[in-house]
C-alpha positions in Angstrom: 60.9 125.3 71.5 58.6 122.8 73.3 60.2 120.0 75.4 58.7 116.3 75.0 57.4 115.8 77.8 58.6 112.1 78.7 62.4 113.7 78.0 61.3 116.4 80.1 60.2 113.7 82.7 63.4 111.3 82.3 66.2 114.4 82.6 65.8 115.2 86.3 66.1 111.5 87.6 69.1 111.4 84.7 70.9 114.2 86.0 70.9 112.6 89.5 73.0 109.2 88.2 76.2 109.1 89.2 78.9 106.4 87.3 80.5 104.7 90.2 84.5 104.9 90.3 87.0 102.4 89.3 90.7 101.8 90.4 92.7 99.5 88.9 95.9 97.6 90.4 99.2 98.9 88.2 101.5 96.4 87.3 104.6 96.7 89.8 102.3 96.5 92.7 101.6 92.6 94.2 99.3 92.2 97.4 99.4 89.7 99.7 96.4 88.7 102.5 97.1 88.2 106.3 94.7 88.0 108.9 94.6 91.4 109.5 95.9 93.1 106.9 96.4 93.7 103.3 100.6 94.0 102.6 101.2 95.4 99.1 104.5 95.5 97.6 105.2 98.4 95.4 108.1 97.3 93.1 109.1 100.7 92.0 109.6 102.4 95.2 111.0 98.7 96.9 108.6 99.5 99.8 106.0 97.4 101.4 102.5 98.8 102.9 100.5 96.8 105.2 96.7 98.1 105.0 94.2 97.6 107.6 92.2 94.5 105.9 88.5 95.8 106.5 89.8 99.5 104.9 91.1 97.6 102.0 87.9 95.4 101.6 85.7 98.3 102.0 87.5 99.6 98.7 87.8 95.9 96.9 84.7 96.1 95.2 85.8 99.5 93.1 89.2 97.9 92.2 89.2 95.9 88.6 89.6 91.9 89.4 88.5 92.2 93.0 87.1 88.6 93.8 86.1 88.8 97.4 82.3 89.4 98.5 81.5 92.2 100.3 81.4 92.2 104.1 78.6 90.0 105.4 77.0 89.8 101.6 76.1 93.5 102.1 75.4 94.7 98.2 77.7 97.3 96.5 76.7 100.6 97.3 77.2 103.7 94.4 80.3 104.8 95.7 83.1 103.4 98.7 82.0 104.5 101.9 84.0 107.5 103.4 87.1 105.5 104.4 87.9 103.7 101.5 88.3 106.5 99.5 90.7 108.3 101.6 92.4 104.9 101.1 91.5 105.1 97.6 93.3 108.6 97.4 96.2 107.9 99.1 97.3 104.7 96.8 96.3 106.7 93.6 98.7 109.4 95.0 101.6 106.4 95.8 100.5 105.1 92.3 99.5 102.1 93.5 96.0 102.2 92.0 95.5 104.2 88.9 92.4 105.3 87.2 93.2 104.2 84.0 93.1 100.4 82.5 95.8 100.5 80.5 98.6 98.3 81.4 96.8 97.5 85.0 96.4 94.0 86.3 93.7 92.2 88.3 93.6 93.1 92.4 94.1 89.3 93.8 96.5 87.6 95.9 99.4 86.3 94.5 99.1 82.3 95.0 102.5 80.4 95.2 102.6 77.1 96.7 105.0 76.7 99.7 107.7 74.4 99.2 107.3 70.6 100.3 111.2 69.8 100.3 114.5 71.0 100.5 117.5 70.0 98.7 119.9 68.2 100.4 123.6 69.0 100.2 125.9 66.6 98.2 128.5 64.4 99.0 132.0 65.5 100.3 133.6 63.6 97.0 131.2 65.2 94.9 132.5 68.7 96.5 135.8 68.1 95.6 135.5 67.5 92.2 133.0 70.7 91.0 134.7 73.1 93.7 137.2 74.8 91.8 135.9 73.7 88.4 133.2 76.3 89.3 134.4 79.2 91.4 135.0 81.4 88.8 131.1 81.3 87.7 130.5 81.8 91.7 132.6 84.8 92.4 131.5 86.5 89.2 127.9 85.9 90.2 127.9 87.0 93.6 130.0 90.2 92.5 127.1 90.9 90.0 124.7 90.2 92.6 126.6 92.9 94.9 126.9 95.5 92.3 123.4 95.2 91.3 122.4 95.5 94.8 124.6 98.6 95.5 124.0 100.5 92.0 121.1 99.8 90.7 117.2 100.3 91.6 115.1 97.4 92.9 112.5 96.9 90.0 115.7 97.1 87.6 116.9 93.9 89.2 113.2 92.4 89.3 112.9 93.6 85.7 116.3 91.6 84.2 115.9 88.8 86.4 112.3 88.6 84.9 113.7 88.6 81.2 116.3 86.4 81.6 114.4 83.3 82.2 113.5 81.6 79.0 109.6 81.2 77.9 110.1 77.7 77.3 111.7 76.2 80.2 111.7 72.5 80.8 108.5 71.2 82.5 110.9 70.2 85.6 113.6 71.8 87.2 116.9 69.3 87.0 117.7 68.4 90.8 119.9 65.9 89.9 122.3 68.8 88.3 121.2 71.7 90.6 122.2 69.7 93.5 126.2 69.9 92.9 126.2 73.2 92.2 124.1 74.1 95.1 126.4 72.5 97.1 129.7 74.0 95.9 127.9 77.4 95.9 126.9 76.8 99.8 130.5 76.0 100.6 132.1 78.8 98.6 129.9 81.1 100.0 132.4 81.2 103.2 134.9 82.8 101.0 133.0 85.8 99.8 133.0 88.8 102.0 129.8 90.2 102.1 127.0 89.3 104.6 124.5 86.3 104.7 121.4 88.3 103.6 118.3 86.6 102.3 118.3 89.2 98.8 121.8 89.1 98.1 122.3 85.5 99.0 119.2 84.7 96.7 120.1 86.8 93.7 123.7 85.8 93.3 122.3 81.7 93.4 119.6 83.1 90.9 123.1 84.2 88.9 124.7 81.1 89.6 122.5 78.5 88.4 121.7 80.7 85.9 125.5 79.8 84.3 124.2 76.4 83.8 121.1 77.3 82.5 118.8 76.0 85.6 116.3 79.2 86.1 114.3 78.5 89.3 112.0 81.0 91.4 112.6 83.5 93.0 110.4 83.8 95.7 109.6 87.5 98.3 106.7 86.3 100.8 105.9 88.7 104.1 104.4 87.9 107.5 102.2 90.8 109.5 101.7 90.7 113.1 104.5 92.3 113.7 105.8 92.9 109.6 108.8 91.1 108.5 110.1 90.6 104.6 112.1 87.5 103.2 113.1 86.3 100.1 114.3 82.5 98.7 114.8 80.4 95.6 112.6 77.5 95.0 111.8 75.2 91.9 108.6 72.4 91.7 107.9 72.8 95.2 111.5 72.6 96.6 113.4 75.2 98.4 116.9 75.0 97.0 118.4 78.0 99.9 116.3 77.9 102.9 114.7 75.4 105.3 110.7 74.4 104.3 109.8 75.6 108.3 111.3 78.6 108.0 109.7 80.0 104.4 106.4 78.5 105.4 106.2 80.9 108.2 105.9 83.3 105.0 103.0 84.3 102.8 104.4 84.7 98.9 103.7 88.3 97.5 106.0 88.2 94.4 108.0 85.1 92.3 109.7 85.3 89.3 
């Protein structure tokens, strides 16, 4: 059978076309941009990964949702450079990236405003009124947080904490109602036999406030050069269990 000349001329060019690779960020991975690195929080593995900024941004144009322009305004090539391809292979093996779009999310750095204020403790008079009235809720909350951190995977703790927050939360956090409770938590904390650690204290406070239908955000932040991670509790621009100066040194990477 004779070939159509037009089809015959087109076939070699068509054979040379390559579909550009496409990668997708998995929903359990969260990103934060630092001056020299991108930090990735992998919730499923409870691990952080620091990636050289130039290497990660070289891969960016082939990741769904990437908004940064290529370096120096260069056009996007048909395929990633060799170094970026090696990074993609590594992130695929760690299940941070996927080649499937199902369940994926856009590859964007987490955006969350730093607090501009902290809650002042209430007066000793208020403390005396509320101390033992809420001691039961305090010790139950601490015991639950301690048990979760000892027996549950990080991803399970994150999922259950996120699921408990109501979808129809009020527009503003009730600081007036929270202030005496925060004071009680802070003073009773002296009597709970566990070292002060941001993960435990934030999770216990989240549980404690939930007893009173108060649902602030649980925020995770990172630093790079050198690497450091921290978490705290925040609501409406107000940090509830830390200082503005300390948490402002961390870039948020995930919040619930």
